[in-house]
Gaussian input, Z-matrix of N, CA and C with variables (Angstrom, degrees):
# hf/3-21g

backbone

0 1
 N
 C     1     B1
 C     2     B2     1     A1
 N     3     B3     2     A2     1     D1
 C     4     B4     3     A3     2     D2
 C     5     B5     4     A4     3     D3
 N     6     B6     5     A5     4     D4
 C     7     B7     6     A6     5     D5
 C     8     B8     7     A7     6     D6
 N     9     B9     8     A8     7     D7
 C    10    B10     9     A9     8     D8
 C    11    B11    10    A10     9     D9
 N    12    B12    11    A11    10    D10
 C    13    B13    12    A12    11    D11
 C    14    B14    13    A13    12    D12
 N    15    B15    14    A14    13    D13
 C    16    B16    15    A15    14    D14
 C    17    B17    16    A16    15    D15
 N    18    B18    17    A17    16    D16
 C    19    B19    18    A18    17    D17
 C    20    B20    19    A19    18    D18
 N    21    B21    20    A20    19    D19
 C    22    B22    21    A21    20    D20
 C    23    B23    22    A22    21    D21
 N    24    B24    23    A23    22    D22
 C    25    B25    24    A24    23    D23
 C    26    B26    25    A25    24    D24
 N    27    B27    26    A26    25    D25
 C    28    B28    27    A27    26    D26
 C    29    B29    28    A28    27    D27
 N    30    B30    29    A29    28    D28
 C    31    B31    30    A30    29    D29
 C    32    B32    31    A31    30    D30
 N    33    B33    32    A32    31    D31
 C    34    B34    33    A33    32    D32
 C    35    B35    34    A34    33    D33
 N    36    B36    35    A35    34    D34
 C    37    B37    36    A36    35    D35
 C    38    B38    37    A37    36    D36
 N    39    B39    38    A38    37    D37
 C    40    B40    39    A39    38    D38
 C    41    B41    40    A40    39    D39
 N    42    B42    41    A41    40    D40
 C    43    B43    42    A42    41    D41
 C    44    B44    43    A43    42    D42
 N    45    B45    44    A44    43    D43
 C    46    B46    45    A45    44    D44
 C    47    B47    46    A46    45    D45
 N    48    B48    47    A47    46    D46
 C    49    B49    48    A48    47    D47
 C    50    B50    49    A49    48    D48
 N    51    B51    50    A50    49    D49
 C    52    B52    51    A51    50    D50
 C    53    B53    52    A52    51    D51
 N    54    B54    53    A53    52    D52
 C    55    B55    54    A54    53    D53
 C    56    B56    55    A55    54    D54
 N    57    B57    56    A56    55    D55
 C    58    B58    57    A57    56    D56
 C    59    B59    58    A58    57    D57
 N    60    B60    59    A59    58    D58
 C    61    B61    60    A60    59    D59
 C    62    B62    61    A61    60    D60
 N    63    B63    62    A62    61    D61
 C    64    B64    63    A63    62    D62
 C    65    B65    64    A64    63    D63
 N    66    B66    65    A65    64    D64
 C    67    B67    66    A66    65    D65
 C    68    B68    67    A67    66    D66
 N    69    B69    68    A68    67    D67
 C    70    B70    69    A69    68    D68
 C    71    B71    70    A70    69    D69
 N    72    B72    71    A71    70    D70
 C    73    B73    72    A72    71    D71
 C    74    B74    73    A73    72    D72
 N    75    B75    74    A74    73    D73
 C    76    B76    75    A75    74    D74
 C    77    B77    76    A76    75    D75
 N    78    B78    77    A77    76    D76
 C    79    B79    78    A78    77    D77
 C    80    B80    79    A79    78    D78
 N    81    B81    80    A80    79    D79
 C    82    B82    81    A81    80    D80
 C    83    B83    82    A82    81    D81
 N    84    B84    83    A83    82    D82
 C    85    B85    84    A84    83    D83
 C    86    B86    85    A85    84    D84
 N    87    B87    86    A86    85    D85
 C    88    B88    87    A87    86    D86
 C    89    B89    88    A88    87    D87
 N    90    B90    89    A89    88    D88
 C    91    B91    90    A90    89    D89
 C    92    B92    91    A91    90    D90
 N    93    B93    92    A92    91    D91
 C    94    B94    93    A93    92    D92
 C    95    B95    94    A94    93    D93
 N    96    B96    95    A95    94    D94
 C    97    B97    96    A96    95    D95
 C    98    B98    97    A97    96    D96
 N    99    B99    98    A98    97    D97
 C   100   B100    99    A99    98    D98
 C   101   B101   100   A100    99    D99
 N   102   B102   101   A101   100   D100
 C   103   B103   102   A102   101   D101
 C   104   B104   103   A103   102   D102
 N   105   B105   104   A104   103   D103
 C   106   B106   105   A105   104   D104
 C   107   B107   106   A106   105   D105
 N   108   B108   107   A107   106   D106
 C   109   B109   108   A108   107   D107
 C   110   B110   109   A109   108   D108
 N   111   B111   110   A110   109   D109
 C   112   B112   111   A111   110   D110
 C   113   B113   112   A112   111   D111
 N   114   B114   113   A113   112   D112
 C   115   B115   114   A114   113   D113
 C   116   B116   115   A115   114   D114
 N   117   B117   116   A116   115   D115
 C   118   B118   117   A117   116   D116
 C   119   B119   118   A118   117   D117
 N   120   B120   119   A119   118   D118
 C   121   B121   120   A120   119   D119
 C   122   B122   121   A121   120   D120
 N   123   B123   122   A122   121   D121
 C   124   B124   123   A123   122   D122
 C   125   B125   124   A124   123   D123
 N   126   B126   125   A125   124   D124
 C   127   B127   126   A126   125   D125
 C   128   B128   127   A127   126   D126
 N   129   B129   128   A128   127   D127
 C   130   B130   129   A129   128   D128
 C   131   B131   130   A130   129   D129
 N   132   B132   131   A131   130   D130
 C   133   B133   132   A132   131   D131
 C   134   B134   133   A133   132   D132
 N   135   B135   134   A134   133   D133
 C   136   B136   135   A135   134   D134
 C   137   B137   136   A136   135   D135
 N   138   B138   137   A137   136   D136
 C   139   B139   138   A138   137   D137
 C   140   B140   139   A139   138   D138
 N   141   B141   140   A140   139   D139
 C   142   B142   141   A141   140   D140
 C   143   B143   142   A142   141   D141
 N   144   B144   143   A143   142   D142
 C   145   B145   144   A144   143   D143
 C   146   B146   145   A145   144   D144
 N   147   B147   146   A146   145   D145
 C   148   B148   147   A147   146   D146
 C   149   B149   148   A148   147   D147
 N   150   B150   149   A149   148   D148
 C   151   B151   150   A150   149   D149
 C   152   B152   151   A151   150   D150
 N   153   B153   152   A152   151   D151
 C   154   B154   153   A153   152   D152
 C   155   B155   154   A154   153   D153
 N   156   B156   155   A155   154   D154
 C   157   B157   156   A156   155   D155
 C   158   B158   157   A157   156   D156
 N   159   B159   158   A158   157   D157
 C   160   B160   159   A159   158   D158
 C   161   B161   160   A160   159   D159
 N   162   B162   161   A161   160   D160
 C   163   B163   162   A162   161   D161
 C   164   B164   163   A163   162   D162
 N   165   B165   164   A164   163   D163
 C   166   B166   165   A165   164   D164
 C   167   B167   166   A166   165   D165
 N   168   B168   167   A167   166   D166
 C   169   B169   168   A168   167   D167
 C   170   B170   169   A169   168   D168
 N   171   B171   170   A170   169   D169
 C   172   B172   171   A171   170   D170
 C   173   B173   172   A172   171   D171
 N   174   B174   173   A173   172   D172
 C   175   B175   174   A174   173   D173
 C   176   B176   175   A175   174   D174
 N   177   B177   176   A176   175   D175
 C   178   B178   177   A177   176   D176
 C   179   B179   178   A178   177   D177
 N   180   B180   179   A179   178   D178
 C   181   B181   180   A180   179   D179
 C   182   B182   181   A181   180   D180
 N   183   B183   182   A182   181   D181
 C   184   B184   183   A183   182   D182
 C   185   B185   184   A184   183   D183
 N   186   B186   185   A185   184   D184
 C   187   B187   186   A186   185   D185
 C   188   B188   187   A187   186   D186
 N   189   B189   188   A188   187   D187
 C   190   B190   189   A189   188   D188
 C   191   B191   190   A190   189   D189
 N   192   B192   191   A191   190   D190
 C   193   B193   192   A192   191   D191
 C   194   B194   193   A193   192   D192
 N   195   B195   194   A194   193   D193
 C   196   B196   195   A195   194   D194
 C   197   B197   196   A196   195   D195
 N   198   B198   197   A197   196   D196
 C   199   B199   198   A198   197   D197
 C   200   B200   199   A199   198   D198
 N   201   B201   200   A200   199   D199
 C   202   B202   201   A201   200   D200
 C   203   B203   202   A202   201   D201
 N   204   B204   203   A203   202   D202
 C   205   B205   204   A204   203   D203
 C   206   B206   205   A205   204   D204
 N   207   B207   206   A206   205   D205
 C   208   B208   207   A207   206   D206
 C   209   B209   208   A208   207   D207
 N   210   B210   209   A209   208   D208
 C   211   B211   210   A210   209   D209
 C   212   B212   211   A211   210   D210
 N   213   B213   212   A212   211   D211
 C   214   B214   213   A213   212   D212
 C   215   B215   214   A214   213   D213
 N   216   B216   215   A215   214   D214
 C   217   B217   216   A216   215   D215
 C   218   B218   217   A217   216   D216
 N   219   B219   218   A218   217   D217
 C   220   B220   219   A219   218   D218
 C   221   B221   220   A220   219   D219
 N   222   B222   221   A221   220   D220
 C   223   B223   222   A222   221   D221
 C   224   B224   223   A223   222   D222
 N   225   B225   224   A224   223   D223
 C   226   B226   225   A225   224   D224
 C   227   B227   226   A226   225   D225
 N   228   B228   227   A227   226   D226
 C   229   B229   228   A228   227   D227
 C   230   B230   229   A229   228   D228
 N   231   B231   230   A230   229   D229
 C   232   B232   231   A231   230   D230
 C   233   B233   232   A232   231   D231
 N   234   B234   233   A233   232   D232
 C   235   B235   234   A234   233   D233
 C   236   B236   235   A235   234   D234
 N   237   B237   236   A236   235   D235
 C   238   B238   237   A237   236   D236
 C   239   B239   238   A238   237   D237
 N   240   B240   239   A239   238   D238
 C   241   B241   240   A240   239   D239
 C   242   B242   241   A241   240   D240
 N   243   B243   242   A242   241   D241
 C   244   B244   243   A243   242   D242
 C   245   B245   244   A244   243   D243
 N   246   B246   245   A245   244   D244
 C   247   B247   246   A246   245   D245
 C   248   B248   247   A247   246   D246
 N   249   B249   248   A248   247   D247
 C   250   B250   249   A249   248   D248
 C   251   B251   250   A250   249   D249
 N   252   B252   251   A251   250   D250
 C   253   B253   252   A252   251   D251
 C   254   B254   253   A253   252   D252
 N   255   B255   254   A254   253   D253
 C   256   B256   255   A255   254   D254
 C   257   B257   256   A256   255   D255
 N   258   B258   257   A257   256   D256
 C   259   B259   258   A258   257   D257
 C   260   B260   259   A259   258   D258
 N   261   B261   260   A260   259   D259
 C   262   B262   261   A261   260   D260
 C   263   B263   262   A262   261   D261
 N   264   B264   263   A263   262   D262
 C   265   B265   264   A264   263   D263
 C   266   B266   265   A265   264   D264
 N   267   B267   266   A266   265   D265
 C   268   B268   267   A267   266   D266
 C   269   B269   268   A268   267   D267
 N   270   B270   269   A269   268   D268
 C   271   B271   270   A270   269   D269
 C   272   B272   271   A271   270   D270
 N   273   B273   272   A272   271   D271
 C   274   B274   273   A273   272   D272
 C   275   B275   274   A274   273   D273
 N   276   B276   275   A275   274   D274
 C   277   B277   276   A276   275   D275
 C   278   B278   277   A277   276   D276
 N   279   B279   278   A278   277   D277
 C   280   B280   279   A279   278   D278
 C   281   B281   280   A280   279   D279
 N   282   B282   281   A281   280   D280
 C   283   B283   282   A282   281   D281
 C   284   B284   283   A283   282   D282
 N   285   B285   284   A284   283   D283
 C   286   B286   285   A285   284   D284
 C   287   B287   286   A286   285   D285
 N   288   B288   287   A287   286   D286
 C   289   B289   288   A288   287   D287
 C   290   B290   289   A289   288   D288
 N   291   B291   290   A290   289   D289
 C   292   B292   291   A291   290   D290
 C   293   B293   292   A292   291   D291
 N   294   B294   293   A293   292   D292
 C   295   B295   294   A294   293   D293
 C   296   B296   295   A295   294   D294
 N   297   B297   296   A296   295   D295
 C   298   B298   297   A297   296   D296
 C   299   B299   298   A298   297   D297
 N   300   B300   299   A299   298   D298
 C   301   B301   300   A300   299   D299
 C   302   B302   301   A301   300   D300
 N   303   B303   302   A302   301   D301
 C   304   B304   303   A303   302   D302
 C   305   B305   304   A304   303   D303
 N   306   B306   305   A305   304   D304
 C   307   B307   306   A306   305   D305
 C   308   B308   307   A307   306   D306
 N   309   B309   308   A308   307   D307
 C   310   B310   309   A309   308   D308
 C   311   B311   310   A310   309   D309
 N   312   B312   311   A311   310   D310
 C   313   B313   312   A312   311   D311
 C   314   B314   313   A313   312   D312
 N   315   B315   314   A314   313   D313
 C   316   B316   315   A315   314   D314
 C   317   B317   316   A316   315   D315
 N   318   B318   317   A317   316   D316
 C   319   B319   318   A318   317   D317
 C   320   B320   319   A319   318   D318
 N   321   B321   320   A320   319   D319
 C   322   B322   321   A321   320   D320
 C   323   B323   322   A322   321   D321

   B1=1.4434
   B2=1.5113
   B3=1.3154
   B4=1.4547
   B5=1.5209
   B6=1.3562
   B7=1.4640
   B8=1.5154
   B9=1.3401
   B10=1.4636
   B11=1.5185
   B12=1.3110
   B13=1.4554
   B14=1.5220
   B15=1.3339
   B16=1.4667
   B17=1.5205
   B18=1.3237
   B19=1.4546
   B20=1.5163
   B21=1.3395
   B22=1.4676
   B23=1.5223
   B24=1.3272
   B25=1.4602
   B26=1.5222
   B27=1.3411
   B28=1.4627
   B29=1.5301
   B30=1.3197
   B31=1.4557
   B32=1.5152
   B33=1.3226
   B34=1.4569
   B35=1.5212
   B36=1.3214
   B37=1.4569
   B38=1.5191
   B39=1.3212
   B40=1.4603
   B41=1.5203
   B42=1.3251
   B43=1.4570
   B44=1.5233
   B45=1.3319
   B46=1.4601
   B47=1.5186
   B48=1.3367
   B49=1.4619
   B50=1.5304
   B51=1.3070
   B52=1.4641
   B53=1.5236
   B54=1.3384
   B55=1.4667
   B56=1.5263
   B57=1.3388
   B58=1.4594
   B59=1.5160
   B60=1.3268
   B61=1.4647
   B62=1.5266
   B63=1.3145
   B64=1.4617
   B65=1.5221
   B66=1.3253
   B67=1.4632
   B68=1.5209
   B69=1.3285
   B70=1.4659
   B71=1.5178
   B72=1.3181
   B73=1.4643
   B74=1.5208
   B75=1.3222
   B76=1.4694
   B77=1.5152
   B78=1.3520
   B79=1.4593
   B80=1.5312
   B81=1.3478
   B82=1.4657
   B83=1.5289
   B84=1.3292
   B85=1.4660
   B86=1.5209
   B87=1.3175
   B88=1.4609
   B89=1.5234
   B90=1.3358
   B91=1.4601
   B92=1.5230
   B93=1.3322
   B94=1.4629
   B95=1.5166
   B96=1.3221
   B97=1.4671
   B98=1.5172
   B99=1.3197
   B100=1.4650
   B101=1.5200
   B102=1.3285
   B103=1.4611
   B104=1.5143
   B105=1.3026
   B106=1.4560
   B107=1.5141
   B108=1.3470
   B109=1.4612
   B110=1.5213
   B111=1.3216
   B112=1.4609
   B113=1.5172
   B114=1.3209
   B115=1.4631
   B116=1.5190
   B117=1.2887
   B118=1.4598
   B119=1.5065
   B120=1.3221
   B121=1.4555
   B122=1.5249
   B123=1.3071
   B124=1.4550
   B125=1.5259
   B126=1.3293
   B127=1.4599
   B128=1.5248
   B129=1.3348
   B130=1.4584
   B131=1.5184
   B132=1.3079
   B133=1.4500
   B134=1.5123
   B135=1.3254
   B136=1.4540
   B137=1.5209
   B138=1.3077
   B139=1.4621
   B140=1.5253
   B141=1.3265
   B142=1.4572
   B143=1.5257
   B144=1.3298
   B145=1.4570
   B146=1.5225
   B147=1.3357
   B148=1.4556
   B149=1.5266
   B150=1.3210
   B151=1.4621
   B152=1.5283
   B153=1.3183
   B154=1.4619
   B155=1.5253
   B156=1.3311
   B157=1.4610
   B158=1.5266
   B159=1.3232
   B160=1.4723
   B161=1.5246
   B162=1.3262
   B163=1.4586
   B164=1.5142
   B165=1.3186
   B166=1.4640
   B167=1.5235
   B168=1.3460
   B169=1.4604
   B170=1.5197
   B171=1.3118
   B172=1.4566
   B173=1.5168
   B174=1.3158
   B175=1.4579
   B176=1.5229
   B177=1.3175
   B178=1.4620
   B179=1.5185
   B180=1.3212
   B181=1.4603
   B182=1.5157
   B183=1.3383
   B184=1.4597
   B185=1.5278
   B186=1.3247
   B187=1.4583
   B188=1.5299
   B189=1.3291
   B190=1.4592
   B191=1.5148
   B192=1.3250
   B193=1.4640
   B194=1.5247
   B195=1.3260
   B196=1.4553
   B197=1.5247
   B198=1.3356
   B199=1.4624
   B200=1.5242
   B201=1.3274
   B202=1.4574
   B203=1.5207
   B204=1.3201
   B205=1.4616
   B206=1.5174
   B207=1.3187
   B208=1.4610
   B209=1.5207
   B210=1.3289
   B211=1.4563
   B212=1.5129
   B213=1.3285
   B214=1.4676
   B215=1.5325
   B216=1.3348
   B217=1.4583
   B218=1.5188
   B219=1.3283
   B220=1.4641
   B221=1.5221
   B222=1.3133
   B223=1.4608
   B224=1.5188
   B225=1.3075
   B226=1.4602
   B227=1.5243
   B228=1.3267
   B229=1.4577
   B230=1.5233
   B231=1.3233
   B232=1.4610
   B233=1.5198
   B234=1.3259
   B235=1.4645
   B236=1.5212
   B237=1.3166
   B238=1.4552
   B239=1.5197
   B240=1.3196
   B241=1.4599
   B242=1.5283
   B243=1.3100
   B244=1.4624
   B245=1.5333
   B246=1.3290
   B247=1.4631
   B248=1.5183
   B249=1.3440
   B250=1.4634
   B251=1.5169
   B252=1.3354
   B253=1.4548
   B254=1.5137
   B255=1.3107
   B256=1.4634
   B257=1.5248
   B258=1.3339
   B259=1.4590
   B260=1.5191
   B261=1.3435
   B262=1.4652
   B263=1.5203
   B264=1.3227
   B265=1.4574
   B266=1.5138
   B267=1.3312
   B268=1.4669
   B269=1.5208
   B270=1.3092
   B271=1.4428
   B272=1.5177
   B273=1.3107
   B274=1.4636
   B275=1.5223
   B276=1.3137
   B277=1.4579
   B278=1.5201
   B279=1.3191
   B280=1.4589
   B281=1.5167
   B282=1.3011
   B283=1.4593
   B284=1.5198
   B285=1.3220
   B286=1.4601
   B287=1.5296
   B288=1.3345
   B289=1.4623
   B290=1.5209
   B291=1.3280
   B292=1.4575
   B293=1.5206
   B294=1.3280
   B295=1.4528
   B296=1.5166
   B297=1.3271
   B298=1.4513
   B299=1.5134
   B300=1.3080
   B301=1.4546
   B302=1.5146
   B303=1.3039
   B304=1.4596
   B305=1.5206
   B306=1.3115
   B307=1.4576
   B308=1.5125
   B309=1.3412
   B310=1.4602
   B311=1.5239
   B312=1.3239
   B313=1.4583
   B314=1.5198
   B315=1.3098
   B316=1.4551
   B317=1.5162
   B318=1.3319
   B319=1.4619
   B320=1.5200
   B321=1.3198
   B322=1.4615
   B323=1.4841
   A1=108.54
   A2=117.09
   A3=121.98
   A4=108.13
   A5=118.65
   A6=120.46
   A7=113.25
   A8=117.20
   A9=120.19
   A10=112.40
   A11=117.56
   A12=122.62
   A13=108.70
   A14=116.50
   A15=120.00
   A16=111.78
   A17=117.97
   A18=121.06
   A19=113.52
   A20=117.50
   A21=120.89
   A22=109.67
   A23=116.16
   A24=120.61
   A25=113.18
   A26=117.21
   A27=120.00
   A28=110.09
   A29=114.80
   A30=121.28
   A31=107.03
   A32=117.43
   A33=118.56
   A34=111.18
   A35=113.82
   A36=123.69
   A37=106.11
   A38=116.53
   A39=121.34
   A40=109.51
   A41=116.80
   A42=122.19
   A43=107.15
   A44=115.85
   A45=121.44
   A46=112.24
   A47=114.34
   A48=121.14
   A49=108.55
   A50=116.68
   A51=121.48
   A52=112.23
   A53=117.21
   A54=121.24
   A55=113.36
   A56=118.24
   A57=121.51
   A58=114.46
   A59=118.20
   A60=120.23
   A61=109.29
   A62=115.80
   A63=121.65
   A64=106.78
   A65=115.88
   A66=120.59
   A67=111.05
   A68=116.97
   A69=121.31
   A70=109.01
   A71=116.50
   A72=124.08
   A73=105.92
   A74=117.12
   A75=123.97
   A76=106.07
   A77=117.65
   A78=121.63
   A79=112.49
   A80=117.67
   A81=119.94
   A82=110.71
   A83=115.24
   A84=121.93
   A85=108.71
   A86=115.75
   A87=120.79
   A88=111.88
   A89=117.05
   A90=121.23
   A91=113.24
   A92=117.87
   A93=121.59
   A94=109.53
   A95=115.71
   A96=120.95
   A97=110.47
   A98=115.14
   A99=120.72
   A100=108.86
   A101=116.43
   A102=119.72
   A103=107.51
   A104=117.27
   A105=120.66
   A106=112.75
   A107=117.69
   A108=122.07
   A109=110.11
   A110=115.99
   A111=121.92
   A112=108.05
   A113=117.24
   A114=120.20
   A115=110.10
   A116=115.65
   A117=120.63
   A118=110.21
   A119=116.59
   A120=120.78
   A121=113.10
   A122=117.51
   A123=120.98
   A124=108.89
   A125=116.81
   A126=121.11
   A127=109.42
   A128=117.32
   A129=119.19
   A130=110.59
   A131=115.47
   A132=120.69
   A133=112.56
   A134=115.01
   A135=121.17
   A136=108.97
   A137=115.77
   A138=121.82
   A139=107.41
   A140=115.96
   A141=121.98
   A142=108.39
   A143=116.56
   A144=122.21
   A145=107.97
   A146=115.43
   A147=119.27
   A148=109.05
   A149=115.84
   A150=122.29
   A151=108.17
   A152=115.33
   A153=122.24
   A154=107.44
   A155=116.65
   A156=121.95
   A157=108.53
   A158=116.29
   A159=121.91
   A160=112.06
   A161=116.94
   A162=121.77
   A163=115.11
   A164=118.55
   A165=122.91
   A166=110.12
   A167=116.92
   A168=121.15
   A169=109.67
   A170=116.77
   A171=122.22
   A172=110.65
   A173=116.38
   A174=121.39
   A175=109.42
   A176=115.81
   A177=121.55
   A178=110.85
   A179=115.79
   A180=121.38
   A181=108.35
   A182=116.97
   A183=121.04
   A184=112.40
   A185=116.49
   A186=120.53
   A187=109.47
   A188=115.48
   A189=120.67
   A190=113.61
   A191=114.02
   A192=121.63
   A193=110.87
   A194=115.71
   A195=122.10
   A196=108.20
   A197=118.62
   A198=120.47
   A199=113.43
   A200=117.91
   A201=121.33
   A202=111.93
   A203=114.90
   A204=121.61
   A205=107.32
   A206=116.68
   A207=120.74
   A208=110.23
   A209=116.15
   A210=121.83
   A211=115.37
   A212=117.78
   A213=121.77
   A214=108.52
   A215=116.15
   A216=121.06
   A217=112.37
   A218=116.28
   A219=121.92
   A220=108.59
   A221=115.68
   A222=122.99
   A223=107.48
   A224=116.47
   A225=122.38
   A226=107.68
   A227=116.46
   A228=121.42
   A229=108.87
   A230=116.00
   A231=121.69
   A232=107.27
   A233=115.75
   A234=121.32
   A235=108.50
   A236=116.02
   A237=121.47
   A238=107.47
   A239=115.94
   A240=121.17
   A241=109.11
   A242=117.02
   A243=121.09
   A244=113.01
   A245=117.73
   A246=120.46
   A247=113.29
   A248=117.66
   A249=118.71
   A250=111.07
   A251=115.67
   A252=121.97
   A253=107.22
   A254=116.77
   A255=121.88
   A256=106.52
   A257=117.08
   A258=122.09
   A259=109.28
   A260=115.68
   A261=121.09
   A262=109.26
   A263=115.51
   A264=122.23
   A265=107.17
   A266=117.56
   A267=121.94
   A268=108.91
   A269=118.40
   A270=124.66
   A271=115.26
   A272=119.91
   A273=119.83
   A274=114.58
   A275=119.21
   A276=119.36
   A277=111.24
   A278=115.23
   A279=121.75
   A280=108.18
   A281=116.16
   A282=120.51
   A283=112.01
   A284=116.77
   A285=119.28
   A286=110.89
   A287=117.51
   A288=120.95
   A289=111.73
   A290=117.16
   A291=119.95
   A292=112.34
   A293=116.77
   A294=120.19
   A295=113.83
   A296=117.64
   A297=119.53
   A298=110.54
   A299=116.65
   A300=120.21
   A301=112.28
   A302=116.25
   A303=121.26
   A304=109.63
   A305=115.11
   A306=121.51
   A307=109.31
   A308=118.71
   A309=119.30
   A310=110.73
   A311=116.98
   A312=120.94
   A313=112.37
   A314=117.67
   A315=120.46
   A316=113.77
   A317=118.32
   A318=120.82
   A319=111.80
   A320=117.46
   A321=119.46
   A322=108.03
   D1=127.95
   D2=177.32
   D3=-83.34
   D4=114.28
   D5=-177.26
   D6=-65.02
   D7=-16.33
   D8=178.87
   D9=-87.59
   D10=-9.20
   D11=179.30
   D12=-85.81
   D13=106.72
   D14=-176.62
   D15=-67.10
   D16=-12.55
   D17=178.59
   D18=-90.53
   D19=0.29
   D20=-179.62
   D21=-83.36
   D22=114.06
   D23=-178.35
   D24=-120.61
   D25=-9.72
   D26=-174.47
   D27=-149.36
   D28=156.80
   D29=164.94
   D30=-148.70
   D31=162.88
   D32=179.68
   D33=-144.87
   D34=155.98
   D35=173.58
   D36=-125.64
   D37=124.49
   D38=178.31
   D39=-118.07
   D40=127.82
   D41=172.67
   D42=-97.13
   D43=113.18
   D44=-173.46
   D45=-99.47
   D46=147.95
   D47=172.10
   D48=-96.59
   D49=165.76
   D50=179.71
   D51=-58.05
   D52=-32.59
   D53=-177.76
   D54=-83.38
   D55=2.50
   D56=178.69
   D57=95.37
   D58=-10.13
   D59=175.02
   D60=-62.20
   D61=152.33
   D62=174.35
   D63=-104.19
   D64=105.03
   D65=-178.03
   D66=-66.99
   D67=-36.52
   D68=177.45
   D69=-143.98
   D70=123.57
   D71=173.03
   D72=-109.52
   D73=114.18
   D74=-177.65
   D75=-117.23
   D76=112.63
   D77=-166.99
   D78=-136.46
   D79=85.80
   D80=173.72
   D81=-65.26
   D82=135.07
   D83=-179.57
   D84=-130.45
   D85=123.49
   D86=179.77
   D87=-88.14
   D88=-10.62
   D89=-175.62
   D90=-103.61
   D91=10.73
   D92=177.92
   D93=-133.55
   D94=163.97
   D95=179.06
   D96=-108.03
   D97=151.37
   D98=174.84
   D99=-73.30
   D100=155.41
   D101=173.20
   D102=-64.31
   D103=139.62
   D104=-179.46
   D105=71.29
   D106=23.38
   D107=-178.75
   D108=-60.31
   D109=131.65
   D110=178.66
   D111=-116.08
   D112=126.96
   D113=179.20
   D114=-64.20
   D115=152.67
   D116=-179.10
   D117=147.74
   D118=-137.88
   D119=-176.88
   D120=-88.74
   D121=7.40
   D122=178.81
   D123=-76.66
   D124=135.69
   D125=178.67
   D126=-65.85
   D127=144.23
   D128=178.14
   D129=-67.14
   D130=154.06
   D131=177.28
   D132=110.81
   D133=179.51
   D134=179.60
   D135=-151.26
   D136=168.93
   D137=176.83
   D138=-120.37
   D139=113.12
   D140=179.36
   D141=-83.35
   D142=135.97
   D143=173.31
   D144=-127.26
   D145=136.87
   D146=-178.15
   D147=-163.95
   D148=-179.04
   D149=173.81
   D150=-148.11
   D151=154.31
   D152=178.79
   D153=-120.88
   D154=115.51
   D155=-178.12
   D156=-124.57
   D157=124.63
   D158=-179.28
   D159=52.97
   D160=40.33
   D161=177.38
   D162=78.71
   D163=3.95
   D164=-178.51
   D165=-115.67
   D166=128.04
   D167=174.91
   D168=-74.45
   D169=143.23
   D170=175.73
   D171=-80.23
   D172=-167.15
   D173=177.80
   D174=-75.20
   D175=121.43
   D176=-179.56
   D177=-69.25
   D178=136.45
   D179=174.54
   D180=-115.15
   D181=136.36
   D182=178.67
   D183=-143.47
   D184=13.68
   D185=178.98
   D186=-72.31
   D187=157.63
   D188=174.45
   D189=105.22
   D190=174.80
   D191=-178.33
   D192=-79.51
   D193=157.65
   D194=172.32
   D195=-98.35
   D196=111.20
   D197=-177.72
   D198=-84.54
   D199=-4.85
   D200=-174.07
   D201=-95.67
   D202=148.92
   D203=175.88
   D204=-131.25
   D205=130.23
   D206=-177.47
   D207=-56.40
   D208=132.21
   D209=177.15
   D210=83.34
   D211=1.49
   D212=-178.52
   D213=-112.41
   D214=129.45
   D215=179.99
   D216=-68.77
   D217=161.51
   D218=-179.38
   D219=-157.88
   D220=164.29
   D221=171.49
   D222=-112.51
   D223=128.87
   D224=178.41
   D225=-113.70
   D226=125.03
   D227=179.67
   D228=-120.02
   D229=127.55
   D230=177.45
   D231=-122.24
   D232=118.14
   D233=178.37
   D234=-103.71
   D235=131.87
   D236=176.30
   D237=-95.10
   D238=93.55
   D239=179.21
   D240=-85.82
   D241=175.16
   D242=-173.13
   D243=-54.65
   D244=-46.03
   D245=-177.21
   D246=-124.02
   D247=15.21
   D248=-175.75
   D249=-162.90
   D250=157.45
   D251=167.05
   D252=-95.81
   D253=134.09
   D254=175.11
   D255=-110.57
   D256=119.05
   D257=-176.54
   D258=-112.16
   D259=132.29
   D260=177.41
   D261=-133.17
   D262=143.29
   D263=175.73
   D264=-117.59
   D265=124.47
   D266=-178.47
   D267=-99.73
   D268=151.86
   D269=13.43
   D270=-98.10
   D271=-22.37
   D272=-164.99
   D273=-104.56
   D274=-5.01
   D275=-172.06
   D276=-126.06
   D277=151.52
   D278=173.19
   D279=-117.72
   D280=175.31
   D281=-178.52
   D282=-58.39
   D283=-37.18
   D284=-179.46
   D285=-64.61
   D286=-32.10
   D287=179.00
   D288=-64.48
   D289=-36.40
   D290=-178.57
   D291=-96.66
   D292=3.83
   D293=177.05
   D294=81.27
   D295=13.70
   D296=-177.83
   D297=-83.24
   D298=-53.77
   D299=178.56
   D300=59.16
   D301=-144.94
   D302=-178.22
   D303=-101.00
   D304=131.42
   D305=178.60
   D306=-102.22
   D307=129.91
   D308=177.88
   D309=-64.90
   D310=135.10
   D311=179.11
   D312=-112.97
   D313=-6.74
   D314=-176.62
   D315=-58.21
   D316=-32.17
   D317=-177.44
   D318=-88.12
   D319=-1.20
   D320=-179.91
   D321=-93.28

């Protein structure tokens, strides 16, 4: 995402399987709100999490805080654990902060 592009509102990271399924769709959006969004010092936007299996999207998740700020760099770490993906955004947030937590991978 080009931080100087005022039309940039989203980016995504997709972890793909050999068969074309998307094991993890991680999609921060600056132009939408999280479910249960509370006004205050929380940054606008939400982080969508989902998966695509056999051409069908799973249940979309968008709960939690948005740790991203337009134009500000970050480190994104995705660990493929035995039965889950663990997602962390550095420096100040972990997966639990953004509502990502552990994603089951057994069905992927």
